[in-house]
C-alpha positions as CSV (number, residue, x, y, z in Angstrom):
1,M,-57.4,4.2,116.3
2,A,-56.3,1.9,119.4
3,R,-57.9,-1.2,119.6
4,P,-58.9,-2.6,123.4
5,S,-56.2,-5.7,124.5
6,K,-59.1,-8.0,124.3
7,P,-62.4,-8.4,122.6
8,L,-65.3,-7.4,124.3
9,I,-67.7,-8.6,121.3
10,S,-68.0,-11.8,119.5
11,R,-68.0,-11.4,115.4
12,A,-71.5,-12.8,115.5
13,A,-72.7,-10.7,117.7
14,A,-71.4,-7.8,115.8
15,V,-72.9,-8.8,112.8
16,T,-76.4,-9.6,114.0
17,A,-76.5,-6.2,115.9
18,S,-75.7,-4.7,112.3
19,I,-78.5,-6.5,110.9
20,E,-80.8,-5.6,113.5
21,I,-80.4,-2.2,113.6
22,I,-80.5,-1.9,109.3
23,D,-84.2,-3.9,109.7
24,S,-85.3,-1.7,112.4
25,E,-83.9,1.9,111.5
26,G,-82.8,1.3,107.4
27,L,-79.4,1.5,106.0
28,D,-78.8,5.1,106.4
29,A,-78.9,4.9,109.8
30,F,-76.5,2.5,109.9
31,S,-72.4,3.7,111.2
32,L,-69.4,2.1,113.2
33,P,-70.4,4.3,116.1
34,R,-74.7,3.4,116.2
35,L,-73.7,-0.4,116.0
36,A,-71.0,0.6,118.9
37,K,-73.9,2.0,121.0
38,H,-76.1,-0.6,120.1
39,L,-73.5,-3.4,121.9
40,G,-72.8,-1.0,124.3
41,V,-69.2,-0.5,123.7
42,R,-66.8,2.1,122.2
43,A,-66.0,1.8,118.7
44,P,-62.7,0.6,118.5
45,S,-63.6,-2.8,119.7
46,L,-65.3,-3.3,116.3
47,Y,-62.1,-3.3,115.1
48,H,-60.8,-6.8,116.3
49,H,-63.2,-8.1,114.4
50,F,-63.5,-6.2,111.1
51,S,-61.4,-3.5,108.9
52,D,-63.8,-1.2,108.1
53,K,-67.4,-0.6,107.4
54,S,-67.3,-2.2,104.2
55,E,-66.3,-5.7,106.1
56,I,-68.7,-5.0,108.2
57,L,-71.1,-4.7,106.0
58,A,-69.9,-8.0,102.9
59,A,-70.2,-9.6,106.2
60,V,-74.2,-8.6,106.4
61,A,-74.7,-9.7,103.4
62,R,-72.8,-13.6,103.6
63,Q,-75.1,-13.4,107.3
64,I,-78.5,-12.8,105.4
65,A,-77.7,-14.7,101.9
66,G,-76.9,-17.2,103.7
67,A,-79.4,-17.5,106.3
68,G,-81.7,-19.9,104.2
69,T,-81.4,-23.7,104.7
70,L,-80.5,-25.6,102.0
71,P,-83.6,-28.5,101.6
72,R,-82.7,-31.9,101.3
73,R,-81.8,-33.7,97.8
74,K,-81.9,-36.8,96.1
75,P,-80.7,-37.0,92.5
76,G,-83.8,-37.9,90.2
77,P,-85.9,-36.9,87.3
78,D,-87.5,-34.3,89.8
79,W,-83.8,-32.6,90.7
80,P,-85.5,-28.9,89.1
81,E,-87.5,-28.8,93.1
82,F,-84.4,-29.0,94.3
83,F,-83.6,-25.7,92.8
84,V,-87.0,-24.1,93.2
85,K,-87.0,-24.9,96.8
86,T,-83.4,-23.7,97.4
87,S,-84.2,-20.1,95.4
88,L,-87.3,-19.9,97.7
89,N,-85.5,-20.4,100.7
90,L,-82.6,-17.4,99.9
91,R,-86.2,-14.7,99.0
92,R,-87.7,-15.8,102.1
93,S,-84.2,-15.1,104.2
94,I,-83.9,-12.0,101.4
95,L,-87.7,-10.4,102.4
96,K,-86.8,-10.1,106.1
97,H,-84.3,-7.9,105.6
98,R,-85.6,-5.4,103.1
99,N,-83.9,-2.9,104.2
100,A,-80.5,-4.7,103.5
101,A,-80.7,-5.4,99.7
102,P,-78.7,-2.5,98.5
103,I,-75.9,-4.3,101.1
104,L,-76.5,-7.0,98.7
105,L,-76.3,-5.1,95.7
106,Q,-72.9,-4.0,96.8
107,Y,-71.6,-7.0,98.1
108,L,-72.8,-9.9,96.6
109,P,-71.8,-12.7,98.2
110,R,-70.5,-15.3,95.3
111,D,-68.1,-16.8,96.9
112,L,-70.8,-17.9,99.3
113,L,-72.1,-21.0,96.8
114,I,-68.3,-21.4,95.7
115,G,-67.9,-25.2,98.5
116,T,-71.1,-26.2,97.3
117,Y,-71.0,-25.7,93.2
118,E,-69.0,-29.0,93.2
119,D,-71.5,-31.1,95.5
120,I,-74.9,-29.1,93.2
121,A,-72.4,-30.3,89.9
122,G,-72.0,-33.7,91.3
123,F,-76.0,-34.0,91.9
124,L,-77.0,-33.1,88.8
125,E,-74.4,-35.4,87.4
126,E,-76.6,-38.2,89.7
127,S,-80.0,-36.9,88.1
128,G,-78.8,-37.5,84.6
129,V,-78.2,-33.6,83.3
130,P,-75.8,-33.7,80.9
131,A,-72.3,-31.4,82.2
132,R,-72.8,-28.8,79.4
133,L,-75.6,-27.8,80.5
134,H,-74.1,-27.4,84.2
135,V,-72.5,-23.9,83.9
136,Q,-75.8,-22.6,82.1
137,I,-78.2,-24.2,85.5
138,L,-75.7,-22.5,87.9
139,D,-75.0,-19.3,86.4
140,G,-78.7,-19.0,84.9
141,M,-80.0,-20.0,89.1
142,E,-78.0,-17.6,90.5
143,R,-78.0,-14.5,88.5
144,L,-82.2,-15.3,87.8
145,T,-83.1,-15.7,91.5
146,L,-81.0,-13.2,93.0
147,G,-82.1,-10.6,90.8
148,A,-85.6,-11.1,91.0
149,V,-85.5,-11.4,95.0
150,L,-83.1,-7.9,95.3
151,T,-85.5,-6.1,92.7
152,E,-88.9,-7.5,95.0
153,A,-87.0,-6.5,98.1
154,M,-86.2,-3.1,97.1
155,R,-90.0,-2.4,96.4
156,K,-93.3,-2.7,98.2
157,P,-94.4,-5.8,99.5
158,A,-96.8,-6.6,96.2
159,T,-100.2,-8.1,96.5
160,K,-102.0,-10.6,93.3
161,S,-103.5,-6.9,92.4
162,T,-100.3,-4.9,92.8
163,I,-98.0,-6.4,91.2
164,F,-97.6,-3.8,88.6
165,P,-98.8,-0.7,91.1
166,N,-100.7,2.1,89.7
167,V,-101.9,0.5,87.0
168,D,-104.6,2.8,85.8
169,P,-107.7,1.2,83.9
170,A,-108.7,3.5,81.7
171,S,-105.4,3.8,79.9
172,Q,-104.1,0.3,80.5
173,P,-107.2,-1.6,80.1
174,L,-105.6,-5.0,79.0
175,L,-102.7,-4.9,82.1
176,S,-105.3,-4.6,84.1
177,K,-106.9,-7.1,83.1
178,A,-103.8,-9.2,83.3
179,L,-103.8,-8.0,86.6
180,A,-107.9,-9.3,87.3
181,A,-107.1,-13.1,85.6
182,N,-103.9,-13.5,87.8
183,E,-104.3,-16.4,90.7
184,M,-100.5,-16.1,92.0
185,T,-98.8,-14.3,94.4
186,S,-95.5,-13.1,94.0
187,Q,-94.0,-15.8,95.9
188,Q,-95.9,-18.3,93.4
189,L,-94.7,-16.8,90.0
190,F,-91.3,-16.5,91.5
191,E,-91.3,-19.9,92.4
192,E,-92.8,-20.9,88.5
193,M,-90.6,-18.3,86.8
194,I,-87.4,-20.3,88.5
195,R,-89.6,-23.7,87.3
196,S,-90.0,-22.4,83.7
197,F,-86.3,-21.9,83.5
198,L,-85.0,-24.9,84.3
199,H,-87.6,-27.1,82.3
200,G,-86.7,-24.6,79.3
201,V,-83.2,-25.3,79.8
202,V,-84.1,-29.3,79.7
203,R,-86.5,-28.7,76.6
204,N,-83.7,-26.3,74.4
205,E,-81.7,-29.6,75.2
206,N,-83.9,-32.0,74.0
207,V,-85.4,-30.3,70.7
208,A,-81.0,-30.0,69.9
209,T,-80.5,-33.6,70.4
210,T,-83.6,-34.6,68.8
211,E,-82.9,-31.9,65.6
212,A,-79.3,-33.5,65.9
213,A,-79.9,-37.2,65.5
214,H,-82.4,-36.2,63.3
215,T,-80.1,-35.0,60.2
216,G,-78.1,-37.3,61.0
217,K,-80.2,-39.9,59.7
218,V,-81.2,-37.8,56.8
219,K,-77.4,-37.5,55.8
220,V,-76.8,-41.4,56.4
221,S,-80.0,-42.2,54.6
222,A,-78.8,-39.6,51.7
223,D,-75.3,-40.9,51.0
């Protein structure tokens, strides 16, 4: 397909317009002709910036996943809160664009964070977190956050009582009781899940270290 000699639109404008279409009309409505019409140009103009539809969708995924701003971080014992706030920002950004959740599943922008992994590893080190835990924390946070948020994005928004939908009190009395006793919103549950994971990693490390030290002392005294 022939391209016009000069681009009539910017790459950023095309990505923004793509998100607007997907947000308002759904993913099935998105196509290159629909995008071109939305921008008031002919389809060939899009090929100045993208080789095909897949490249546009990848850019959309990157834009949505990268829209959450990184909170300020200060090394120290409260380092888990940096990850909690980062995850909340990402959740907020993705849930603004629920219709795009399938795109994020297909075009998971893992490399979006590669440039910051080194900085975050430095942050963990300065906070006193052993290097042997860094990969577990970074990989676990990515999997846990994206998995939880994308699952939530593909469901209808939930209230405290509808986190588990269609619960029948007659046949599911225990789950009904648990829902009635739950005082957390979906966001609060998500936040505590992230916090529990991070503190769990630290707790397991401390337990293992204590056990190893105790075992070593026993061996020394036995000799």
